[in-house]
Phi, psi and omega in degrees: 000315178301318178296320176297317182294315178303313183298315184297314180302309183298320177303310184294329175294313176301322176294317175304325182297321175292317177302326184283351186303308180296326179292322177293323172304313183293317177305313183298316185296309185296313189296310182298315179287341179278315179260354179051058180229162184270346183255156176205169180301325180293341174298326179262321180294323188299318178281358189296306180302305180298324181293314181295323177291325176292320182291318176302311179300317182302317187272343181275324188273179189277181184301314183304320182290322177296313183297314180296323174298314181298314183297310181298312173301324181293321182295311179294326177291318177299313183302307186299316174302308183296320180299308185291326178301311184294321188279351171297330184289340184260355176288122182230182176302331184273354186295146183294330179195205191252173178299334175288330176291317175308317174304323179301318176298310181304318180291318187294313180294318177297323175296326173303313171300318177299314178295316181307306184298322182294314178293317172302317182291310182300317182265014186294325183251019181273131181276352184214115173249029177306320176295330174293317181292322179298323182294324179292324172304311182294320176299323180294320184293318180298315182299311187291324176296318184293320178301305181293331175286330176291325186286314183297318182278354178060039173246011182289141169279161177274147180295316182246156183298334180287351175101007179267145181075160182243130175223024169064214183263051180234161189284310187237133177289319183295315186292324179295317177301319181293317180300314184294314183294318179294324175294331179300326182294344179262313183288333177309331177296343180275354179296329182271354176277107181308329185292320189247354187303317185297331179276310191295308188301311179301321178295321178294318175301312179300319180292319178301318177293316177296313181291325184268331185252309193264329187297311172096016175252150174294329175304315183292310188294295185295326183289323181295314181299317178304312187296314183292313174299319181301319179294318174303314178297316175297319176295319181293313180301312185289323180287328176294324181291315181279320189242344180081006183215165189258138174285090192304320187296315180292323179291318177293320185291320179295317176299321186290323175304305181298312181302321179298311180303314177297316181300316176301317177301318181293316186278309183273327184106171182224134173304325184297315181292330174292317179295318180301317177298315180303315176294323172303315176299315183299321188293340179284339188272357172262113181248135179272111187296337184284326179247354184057031181232174181299126183287161179242015166229174178289160184295319179299316176298317180298325178290324176296318179297322176292326176295319181295318181293327181268006178050044179241013175295134179307139182293133177082007184275333181200139179288167185297319190289328177288326175301307182303314180305317177298318176293318176295320174305314184299314180287321174297314176306315180293314179297325181269359182051046181289143178291137185283354170262006176274080184295320184297321177298316180296319179297316185294317182302312188298307183297326175294314184277342177292323178299319181293319188278331178289320177050051188235119180299315176307308182298318180296330179276312189252354175099156180257007177099135186276316182262014181284348182275161170302138194310325182284342181260001174293129193281109175284335178288117189285322181295315171298319180299323177302317179287310188280309190274325180250006171080172181299320178296319184297315176304313182293318184286324190259331187247331187290332176303310178295319180298319183296318178295323181292318173308314183287327178290324179291316173301313181293335181289323176291319178297317182259022187307335181282338181251350183305130174262164184297328182288333172301306181306314185296316176302315180298310180296327177298320175296316180297325180292323180294330172292326178289317177296322175298321181281314188261339178255315180090163179054039184259307174286329181295327181289124187298318179289325172305310177306323181289324179295318175303313181295323175294325179292315174301319179293318176298318181293311185298323176298321176293321177298318179296322182293321177293323177296312173309313179301320184299314181296000000 
């Protein structure tokens, strides 16, 4: 009885942690913008619950748990120390920030793995993770209410520095869009639940309008349509398998929802489309003086490239491998006709050729540093950054745990294909979608609230697999 009570309590605490995510995000935004600092109360409050939970479990559980925790923690700690020691050699005048900033990324990604282990362990014997899914729903409601409240009261921050788009009281428009989209993979399952349908459907419509019309990012516009269409396809396939017929109400409702969003975009307009037009106009203003034509890299990088060629770059500003990589970036960008405002593609190319030009086994294993690059060349796409900037070991430590769960979930879906329900498929696809966001958008795993949504998807998926295993026995 005591053990059951303990499990329920620890589960509820972790569920509360999810509900607190939007509140902590708002506190962080208000504090940082009021006092113009990189720190906020949420910086210290956010890790408090997981840290206390881990300490509690460490002293409460048996010796094998303690040994596993110490070995795992020791591996991540050792990697972090070695990585930071190595990248100190790469810091130059062009580096985006200091070694302490790099340490922040190491701590954040290690904290991400700690949370993943914590949620998987606490919910490992749970027969019902409904409270976990409900906590995501509640957090989702808090996000969307606060966003519209900020817009109505005209206190919303803009998505872009030019003043376009709305993102409420939150730091990043892309991260906010990712949080809402990933949570949709969980709350979409409530559409069929008569108990929650009257709450969930209006929330989904409000999120659809915000993501497609107000946010101003391609992630929001395209992502919402992708999630809705994905849900419809999954439901059609599962219903056909179980009943041999299609749920026409669900199909008509989904099509009507997408049609409504598209109609609103056509009649009212979309900040996303306005932003695309603005970027096209800005693109034409950057001219390559060498060819007197439109440039294919940003203006600041072009200026560095010209200084390198004219041998007038300040001494110590940038290492030889980085200089060579910028010159290669310039030629590749011209050959591929890359848009000069396509920062992510330029970052990807530069960081890929930098690894080749450095030709250093230690950097390949431990990473060449995330913030050691010029600010426009800091790699926003996280999965490539794990490999290029944090090395093969960092890639294994930070990304492979999530990739392993996704692969295991894919294998289990095939194995239990006759029993699989739509919610299982949505959890699995949600994890896959987080990889796409992390690769093409970036700052997905690094964002603390995004990270929790991804962990919730992984935990729910693993719980579904355990249920199928029990049914098999």
